[in-house]
Steps between C-alpha positions, in 0.01 A plus 500: 500500500694816587663730250684830552331819378781541244450150360121534493518831312758364256273204429190715452668771290547243222120469468358834619569852381372655822516352850329647803440400861149492649334384818142547377379246248275754325802715413702218342595534135679257269853444623444624854622322811218455751597510868266268690515534875250437773148506355648594163582134440134438427527729194779310327275361227349843430850648472607227259179545299582871474841419357739463794823340379588370846370504852729552797392392846651424839620144537225282648231759410435341162143366488481120504341488154800678351764250603736422218416800281806651334321836485538547875827596661525440874748706703605504864541876539211644303554862606865493393404332173237768433760773567736337252230470232382858541852643478576297188166550323444868578857611567667649806402851392254548783786534749571836334143629541418738785176392669264690724247311709195670647324359805212611715127479527375762255638684198756251371360487145475878467842558655671244272321635193585861580866412577528322165359806321727734696812303411403506136446878514850531646638301208554177693348193339276338759285194508195427707391166648184487708122500507463657157739258329863537398702695248595858430203724580544731197514198266201321651481227762450127451248345738633244745331220686588624851551838664822363651663264253667177605879502480513333159261756346679784678835391358349475152335845525813673632725332244263608222500858628882497527528391135248747362 
């Protein structure tokens, strides 16, 4: 069964005060939409046990034992669907955020941390996302599961920073 992001969110908003989007079953909270792709489809039950309201997966990627479940939404264009969900759940605000990416072999963590502190000293609110976690350095960082977050987590982090 396929359902547009708008229709899915309208349906869920009647039952859940807060709706999020996650691709890691351990991070799922009540009302979240779990994105199951690739090996992530084997964590559908864990996501549902953790409170996922719905699971979205690519058509024909649904595990055989989940056929017929109304908790799973199958879509043809999963990446486009995810983009639609993220924009509607977290808002389009991240398009207004200036981002700086740091690459290289050594010194990325220090450089990003120092840049964040420098911007704050200059009176520019700046967030940090990296090895040490994410957030505003002067307010304390929240630990994250990966040094480089997946695109769903990145969108959530940046949207949160844009709102704060």
